[in-house]
N, C-alpha and C positions, 0 to 999 in steps of 0.2 A: 218498321216497328217489330219488336220481338213478341213471340207468341209461345204459348204452351197449349196443350190440348186437354180438354175436360170432357170425358166420355166421347172421345173422337171428334170433338167440335173445337175448332180453333178459338182461342181466347187471347185478349191482349195481356201481356205480361208487364208487371211493374216490380221494381225492386222492393224487397222486404215483404212480399206477399207470402203469407204462410197458408198451410192447408186449413188450419182452423179459421183464419180470417176469411178465406174464400168460402168456406162452408157457411159462415155467418152471413156474408154478403148475398149468397145465393138463397138464403132462407132455410137451410137444412139444419135440423136439430142434430147435435153431436152424436146422439145415440140412435139416430135414424138410419145411418149409413155406415158401411165399412169403406175404408179408403185404401187405395194402392197407388203408389207413385213409381212410375217406371217399372210396374210389375211387382213391386215389393210392398207387402202389407205395412200400413202406417198405423200403429196402435193409437187409440184415442188420446192417450196421455202424452203422445209425442207430436201431435198435430200442430200445436202452437210453435214449437221449435223447428218444425220441418218446413223449410222454405222452398217455394216453387221457383224453378229456374227456367230460362228460355229453352224451348225444345222438350221440356218435361211432358210426360203423359200421366195425367191424373185420372183415375177411374173411381167413381162412386158406385157402390154396390148396395142395393136395398135388399134386405132380407125378405124372403118369401115365406109367408106363413099359410097355414091352412092344412087340409088333410086330403 
């Protein structure tokens, strides 16, 4: 089975899986996280067109607020 990693955790890969689709499946609001694929920032507007491939490393980064 092919896999990719999500925040350093192995996940099953499937053809046609986009960053946007994965966020929705995981229950993340689009504006709640920043995304990086293989170390490169993925802008919110490009997530639907950005496909995850086997071996990719996707990182979700939650902004920290406070003082």
